[in-house]
Every structure is written in C-alpha cells, then in structure tokens.
C-alpha positions as CSV (number, residue, x, y, z in Angstrom):
1,M,-6.5,-4.8,10.2
2,K,-4.5,-3.4,7.3
3,F,-3.8,0.2,6.8
4,Y,-3.4,0.0,3.1
5,Q,-4.8,-2.3,0.4
6,L,-3.0,-0.8,-2.6
7,G,-0.4,-3.1,-4.0
8,L,-0.7,-5.6,-1.1
9,I,-0.1,-8.5,-3.5
10,T,3.1,-6.8,-4.9
11,L,4.2,-6.0,-1.4
12,S,3.7,-9.5,-0.1
13,A,5.5,-11.0,-3.1
14,L,8.5,-8.7,-2.6
15,T,8.6,-9.3,1.2
16,L,8.2,-13.1,0.7
17,A,11.3,-13.1,-1.5
18,A,13.3,-10.8,0.9
19,C,12.3,-12.2,4.2
20,G,15.2,-13.6,6.1
21,G,18.2,-12.6,4.1
22,G,20.4,-9.7,2.8
23,S,20.4,-6.3,4.4
24,G,17.6,-3.9,5.3
25,S,17.2,-0.3,6.4
26,S,14.3,2.0,7.4
27,N,13.6,5.7,6.8
28,P,14.1,7.6,10.1
29,D,12.1,10.7,9.3
30,P,8.8,10.2,7.5
31,D,7.7,13.8,7.6
32,N,10.8,15.0,5.6
33,S,11.3,12.0,3.3
34,G,10.8,11.8,-0.4
35,S,10.0,8.5,-2.0
36,S,12.0,5.6,-0.9
37,S,14.3,4.2,-3.6
38,S,12.2,0.2,-3.8
39,S,5.0,-10.3,-9.7
40,S,5.6,-13.4,-9.5
41,S,3.8,-16.7,-8.6
42,S,5.3,-18.4,-5.7
43,S,4.3,-20.9,-3.0
44,S,7.2,-21.1,-0.7
45,S,10.5,-19.4,0.2
46,S,13.6,-20.0,2.3
47,S,16.6,-17.9,3.2
48,S,20.1,-18.5,2.1
49,S,21.6,-15.9,4.4
50,S,20.6,-13.9,7.5
51,G,21.2,-10.5,8.9
52,A,20.9,-8.7,12.2
53,G,18.6,-5.8,13.3
54,N,19.7,-2.6,15.0
55,G,16.9,-1.5,17.3
56,T,17.7,1.3,19.7
57,S,16.3,2.5,23.0
58,S,15.8,6.1,21.8
59,S,16.0,7.4,18.3
60,G,14.7,10.5,16.5
61,G,12.6,11.5,19.5
62,F,11.2,8.0,20.0
63,T,11.7,5.9,23.0
64,E,11.4,2.1,22.9
65,V,8.2,0.9,24.8
66,S,6.3,-2.3,25.2
67,E,3.4,-3.3,22.9
68,S,1.0,-3.0,25.8
69,E,2.1,0.6,26.5
70,L,1.3,1.5,22.9
71,M,-2.1,-0.2,23.0
72,N,-3.0,2.0,26.0
73,V,-2.4,5.0,23.8
74,F,-3.7,3.9,20.4
75,G,-6.1,1.0,21.3
76,N,-8.6,3.3,22.9
77,F,-8.3,6.1,20.3
78,T,-11.2,7.6,18.4
79,G,-10.1,9.8,15.5
80,T,-8.1,9.9,12.3
81,L,-4.7,8.3,11.8
82,K,-2.0,8.3,9.2
83,Y,0.0,5.2,8.3
84,H,3.4,5.6,6.6
85,H,5.4,2.5,5.7
86,F,9.0,2.2,4.5
87,S,10.8,-0.9,3.3
88,N,14.3,-1.1,1.8
89,Y,16.2,-4.3,1.5
90,S,18.3,-6.7,-0.6
91,A,18.1,-10.4,-0.4
92,N,19.2,-13.7,-1.8
93,T,16.7,-16.5,-1.3
94,T,15.3,-19.6,-2.8
95,M,11.8,-19.7,-4.2
96,E,9.5,-22.4,-5.4
97,V,7.6,-21.7,-8.6
98,L,5.3,-24.3,-10.2
99,G,7.0,-27.1,-8.3
100,E,10.6,-26.1,-9.1
101,T,13.0,-24.3,-6.7
102,Y,15.2,-21.5,-8.0
103,N,17.7,-19.1,-6.5
104,T,16.4,-15.5,-6.4
105,R,18.0,-12.2,-5.9
106,T,15.6,-9.4,-4.8
107,E,16.2,-5.6,-4.5
108,S,13.2,-3.6,-3.2
109,D,12.3,-0.2,-2.0
110,I,8.7,0.5,-1.0
111,E,6.8,3.5,0.5
112,A,3.1,3.3,1.4
113,L,0.9,6.0,2.8
114,Q,-2.7,5.8,3.9
115,V,-5.2,7.4,6.2
116,Q,-7.6,5.6,8.5
117,T,-10.4,6.5,11.0
118,M,-11.2,4.6,14.2
119,V,-14.2,4.8,16.5
120,N,-13.8,3.1,19.8
121,N,-17.1,1.5,20.8
122,G,-15.9,0.1,24.1
123,T,-16.1,-3.6,23.1
124,D,-14.8,-3.3,19.5
125,I,-13.5,-0.6,17.1
126,T,-15.2,0.6,13.9
127,V,-12.3,1.0,11.4
128,D,-12.4,2.7,8.1
129,N,-9.3,1.8,6.1
130,C,-10.2,3.9,3.0
131,E,-11.4,0.8,1.1
132,A,-14.3,0.4,-1.3
133,G,-16.3,-1.6,1.2
134,G,-16.3,1.2,3.8
135,P,-16.0,1.0,7.6
136,E,-15.9,-2.4,9.4
137,S,-16.2,-3.5,13.0
138,E,-13.0,-5.1,14.2
139,L,-11.4,-6.4,17.4
140,V,-8.0,-4.9,17.9
141,T,-6.1,-6.7,20.6
142,D,-2.4,-6.2,19.6
143,F,-0.5,-3.2,18.2
144,T,0.7,-5.4,15.4
145,D,-3.0,-5.4,14.2
146,F,-2.2,-1.9,12.9
147,E,-0.2,-3.3,10.0
148,I,-0.6,-6.1,7.5
149,D,-3.1,-8.6,8.7
150,D,-2.0,-11.9,10.3
151,E,-2.8,-14.0,7.2
152,S,-0.3,-12.1,5.1
153,E,2.4,-12.6,7.7
154,V,1.8,-16.3,7.8
155,E,2.2,-16.5,4.0
156,L,5.7,-14.9,4.2
157,G,7.1,-18.0,5.9
158,C,9.5,-16.5,8.4
159,S,9.8,-15.8,12.1
160,Y,8.5,-12.3,13.0
161,T,9.6,-10.0,15.8
162,H,8.6,-6.4,16.4
163,E,10.1,-3.5,18.2
164,F,7.8,-0.6,19.3
165,F,8.6,3.1,19.9
166,Y,6.6,6.2,21.0
167,N,7.3,9.9,20.8
168,G,5.3,10.6,23.9
169,S,2.4,12.4,22.2
170,D,1.0,11.6,18.8
171,Q,3.2,9.1,16.9
172,A,4.3,5.5,17.2
173,R,6.9,3.6,15.3
174,M,7.0,-0.1,14.7
175,D,10.1,-1.9,13.3
176,V,9.4,-5.4,11.9
177,Y,12.1,-8.0,11.7
178,C,11.9,-11.2,9.7
179,D,14.4,-13.9,11.0
180,D,16.4,-11.1,12.7
181,Q,16.4,-9.0,9.5
182,L,15.0,-5.5,9.7
183,F,13.1,-5.0,6.6
184,S,10.3,-2.4,7.4
185,T,9.5,0.6,9.5
186,S,6.0,1.9,10.0
187,Y,4.9,5.2,11.5
188,I,1.4,5.7,12.9
189,T,0.4,9.3,13.6
190,K,-2.6,10.8,15.2
191,L,-4.0,13.5,12.8
192,S,-7.2,14.4,14.6
193,E,-9.6,13.3,17.3
194,N,-12.4,13.6,14.8
195,P,-12.9,10.4,12.7
196,E,-13.4,12.2,9.4
197,M,-12.1,11.6,5.9
198,N,-11.5,15.0,4.3
199,F,-8.3,14.8,2.3
200,G,-9.3,16.3,-1.0
201,A,-11.8,16.3,-3.9
202,F,-13.1,13.7,-6.4
203,S,-15.5,13.8,-9.3
204,F,-16.9,10.9,-11.4
205,S,-19.2,11.4,-14.4
206,S,-20.6,8.2,-16.1
207,S,-23.0,7.4,-19.0
208,Q,-24.3,4.4,-17.1
209,Y,-24.1,5.2,-13.4
210,N,-24.8,8.1,-11.1
211,D,-22.3,11.0,-11.0
212,V,-20.5,12.3,-8.0
213,D,-18.6,15.6,-7.4
214,T,-17.5,16.1,-3.8
215,S,-14.8,17.5,-1.5
216,S,-16.4,15.9,1.6
217,G,-15.5,12.4,2.9
218,V,-12.7,11.9,0.4
219,C,-9.7,9.7,1.3
220,A,-6.7,8.3,-0.5
221,S,-3.8,5.8,-0.3
222,I,-0.5,6.1,-2.2
223,L,2.1,3.3,-2.9
224,W,5.5,3.6,-4.6
225,V,7.4,0.4,-5.5
226,D,10.8,0.2,-7.0
227,G,12.3,-3.3,-7.2
228,E,13.7,-6.1,-9.3
229,M,13.9,-9.9,-9.0
230,E,16.2,-12.3,-10.8
231,F,15.9,-16.1,-10.9
232,S,18.8,-18.4,-11.4
233,G,19.2,-22.2,-11.5
234,D,18.6,-25.1,-13.9
235,N,15.8,-24.8,-16.5
236,V,14.5,-21.4,-15.5
237,P,11.2,-20.8,-17.4
238,T,11.4,-18.3,-20.3
239,M,8.9,-16.0,-18.5
240,L,11.2,-15.8,-15.5
241,Q,14.5,-15.4,-17.3
242,G,16.4,-12.1,-17.0
243,V,15.9,-9.3,-14.5
244,Q,12.2,-8.9,-13.7
245,Q,11.4,-5.2,-13.1
246,I,8.8,-4.4,-10.4
247,K,8.2,-0.6,-10.8
248,N,4.8,1.0,-10.2
249,A,3.0,3.8,-8.5
250,S,-0.5,3.1,-7.2
251,I,-3.0,5.8,-6.3
252,S,-6.5,5.0,-4.8
253,V,-9.1,7.7,-4.2
254,R,-12.4,7.0,-2.4
255,A,-15.5,9.1,-2.0
256,P,-19.0,8.6,-0.6
257,Y,-21.4,7.4,-3.4
258,G,-25.0,7.4,-2.3
259,D,-25.4,4.8,0.4
260,D,-22.1,3.2,-0.7
261,Y,-18.6,4.3,-1.6
262,L,-16.8,4.6,-4.9
263,M,-13.0,3.9,-5.2
264,M,-10.9,4.8,-8.2
265,N,-7.6,2.9,-8.5
266,I,-4.8,4.0,-10.9
267,E,-1.6,2.0,-11.3
268,F,1.1,3.7,-13.2
269,L,3.4,1.1,-14.8
270,G,7.1,1.6,-15.0
271,I,7.0,4.5,-12.5
272,A,8.5,4.0,-9.1
273,K,9.2,7.4,-7.6
274,P,7.3,10.7,-7.2
275,E,9.7,12.6,-9.4
276,E,9.0,10.1,-12.2
277,L,5.3,10.8,-12.2
278,T,5.6,14.1,-14.0
279,A,2.8,16.3,-15.3
280,G,1.3,15.1,-18.6
281,D,-0.9,12.5,-20.2
282,Y,-0.7,8.8,-19.5
283,P,-2.4,6.3,-21.9
284,V,-4.8,3.9,-20.3
285,V,-4.2,0.2,-21.0
286,Y,-5.9,-3.0,-19.9
287,S,-2.6,-4.7,-19.2
288,G,1.0,-3.9,-19.9
289,D,4.6,-4.4,-18.7
290,E,6.6,-2.2,-16.4
291,T,8.9,-0.8,-19.0
292,G,6.3,1.7,-20.4
293,K,4.6,4.7,-18.8
294,D,1.0,3.4,-19.0
295,A,-1.9,3.6,-16.5
296,V,-4.3,0.8,-15.5
297,V,-7.6,2.3,-14.2
298,S,-10.5,0.7,-12.4
299,F,-13.5,1.8,-10.3
300,D,-14.9,-0.3,-7.4
301,S,-18.3,0.1,-5.7
302,F,-21.1,-2.1,-4.2
303,A,-23.4,0.3,-6.1
304,F,-22.2,-1.5,-9.3
305,G,-22.9,-5.0,-7.8
306,S,-20.9,-7.5,-5.9
307,F,-19.0,-10.8,-6.0
308,G,-19.5,-12.3,-2.6
309,D,-18.1,-9.9,-0.1
310,E,-16.3,-7.8,-2.7
311,P,-17.6,-4.8,-4.7
312,E,-17.9,-5.1,-8.5
313,S,-15.1,-3.5,-10.5
314,L,-15.4,-1.5,-13.7
315,L,-12.1,-1.9,-15.7
316,A,-11.1,0.7,-18.2
317,E,-9.8,-0.6,-21.6
318,A,-8.7,2.7,-23.1
319,G,-8.4,6.4,-22.3
320,T,-6.1,9.0,-20.7
321,V,-5.0,10.0,-17.2
322,T,-3.7,13.5,-17.0
323,I,-1.4,14.4,-14.1
324,S,-1.2,18.1,-13.1
325,S,1.0,17.7,-10.0
326,T,2.3,15.1,-7.6
327,S,4.6,14.4,-4.6
328,N,5.1,11.4,-2.4
329,K,2.0,12.5,-0.4
330,S,-0.3,14.2,-2.9
331,V,-1.6,13.9,-6.5
332,K,-3.8,16.0,-8.7
333,G,-5.2,15.2,-12.1
334,S,-8.1,14.2,-14.3
335,Y,-9.2,11.2,-16.4
336,Q,-11.3,10.2,-19.3
337,V,-11.7,6.4,-20.0
338,R,-13.9,3.9,-21.7
339,T,-14.8,0.7,-19.9
340,F,-15.3,-2.8,-21.3
341,S,-19.0,-2.4,-20.8
342,G,-19.0,0.6,-23.1
343,D,-19.3,3.3,-20.4
344,S,-17.6,6.6,-20.9
345,I,-16.3,8.0,-17.6
346,T,-14.6,11.3,-16.9
347,G,-13.6,13.1,-13.7
348,S,-10.9,14.6,-11.6
349,F,-9.0,14.0,-8.3
350,D,-7.0,16.2,-6.0
351,V,-5.9,14.5,-2.8
352,S,-3.2,15.2,-0.2
353,I,-2.2,13.3,2.9
354,P,-0.4,15.4,5.6
C-alpha cells in the first residue's frame, strides 16, 4: 500500500542513489514545518560509504514501540488518515547506467503529503489512496505496508530497517534506515473516524467529456522535491555531464466523476519549495527541463478509457495554470489547457490538507 503516487519514480530514483551512504536527517515536527529543503535511468546502485542512525526511545512526544503495537492501533482502524513524509540526505554512490558504472553525488530534500481512507472489513481493508483508480481491497499485515510498497523497496537495493514510534493517541512515526543510514521519517495521523474525502473543491469543463464541479469527495496529494545529482568517471555520456537538477512540485487533485474518478496532475518544473510557487501564471508545456517555471498537466480517468489496469490519460500540450495561493499543505488556482486530442479544458481547484 502506498500513501502517495505523485513523483514516486522521482522519489525512487533519488532514494536509489542515496541509499546506504552520506548523511541523513528527518523533520521532527510535521505540523509546524515548511517545505523541506530536497531523473535518471539506472539499473543498480552500491554504496561507497555508510552512516549510522540515531533512533531514540522518546522524542517529541513519541515513544518507541514495536511494529505489532502500532498494528493493534492502526491495523483495525476505519476512518481518514494523513501521511506526511520527509527525506533529507546527501550521498556518494556508484550507479550503473546503460551498462557503465559511474560515481554519483546526490543531494536531496523531499516532502510528500497525502490523505487516505481505510475501511476495515474484518478480513481485509478497503483503502482509498486518492488515486485515479479509486478504492482497492488490500491485505495489511505489517505497519511498513503504510509506506512505499515492497516492490519499490526491493528495487532500491539496500538492507532496510525500521523504527516505530507512537504518541499514545492519534499519530505514529516511522523512521526508515537503509544500510544503517536514516534517510526518511514518515508521520501517519488519524484525522477522522469517518472514511470521507472532503479536502476542497474541483471543477473541470471539457468540450469532449462530461463536466464536474464539486466540493464533495475531493482529495489531494502534494510533493516537493529539491535535489541534484552529479556523475563522474570515465566517458560520462553528454546527457549526464554536469550537475543534474531535480526540482519540481507536484500537485494531484481527485474528484468523483460519474461512476468513476477524475484526477488532475500538475507538475511545476524548476520549483522545489512552497515559497517558490508564487501567485501568477505558469505556461503549460508538453515537456521541459527543470530550469524554467513551466507546468505539465494531465487528467486521468477510467471514464476516458483504459490501458490494462490503468486509466487513460489526457495530456495537455499548451495553456496556462494560474496559482492564487499556496503553502506546503494547500494550493488554490485555475487552469485552461488544450490537449493533443483538440479538447479545450478549463477549471479550478482549491485543496487543503490539515
């Protein structure tokens, strides 16, 4: 079960490069934090140095507990949860790209925020991760199921350990170590005992598809990534030379759409922190680098069709996203775009995660 799907490929790539080396730290207070200060093709990674974690028995109102103790609290829960993830690390590693191995230096700062509902059915749990496909029935047996799914962890190629903490009422903390290096801290908070997604408003008006304008059932996820990667060694390909900037802010908003769901995804290129996503207009592009201030926009829904188990996506080729206000936990704005199929789509969004 994964709490957020936005930027998962970017997150996996950064963690792959960082796992096992350098230094890491976690944000101790998610409720009072701003944005943390955090792609390439790879097939394997190995560490050139190692660090040590610094878990504590009691910190910030949390007491260290066993995984089974947390499962007793959260595994039987029905309601709405908030997931808040922080990663901050520096690492020196080796990475294999297209059959060649290079030394890599990675700096990364990531903050991810998403809401989720759970309905405990006794034998399994119906989970809604705020994804375009809607709720799914899953078997949750370990507390680590509350973060990135097992397949993603295997791909990172390091030895994982976890430490678990509980504040005694509504919040858990999970520190994840990779080869003894602390590189992420995740907070899971109970928001309500009602499994409802009501975190804002969303509208969508199309010349080819049905419209929607609702403030019921709306959910969102927000991801801030600030990082860079540098390759060194013999015969580094031109495309990998120099410092590779990895800076983007990703916003996903989902709403009910007839018998399905509709998800809008906006990725702001070259923007890594809430204070950088200022009010104003952002031109929509199909693709771009992370040195500009452009936006990549898409809409996903099974109402548009499907590719196997995945909903069809409408990709915008031009247009404008207008931001009215934003923080690390909220965003408000509007959009007007043209898709490659010739559709003209306009709408607005106003979402906030507590």
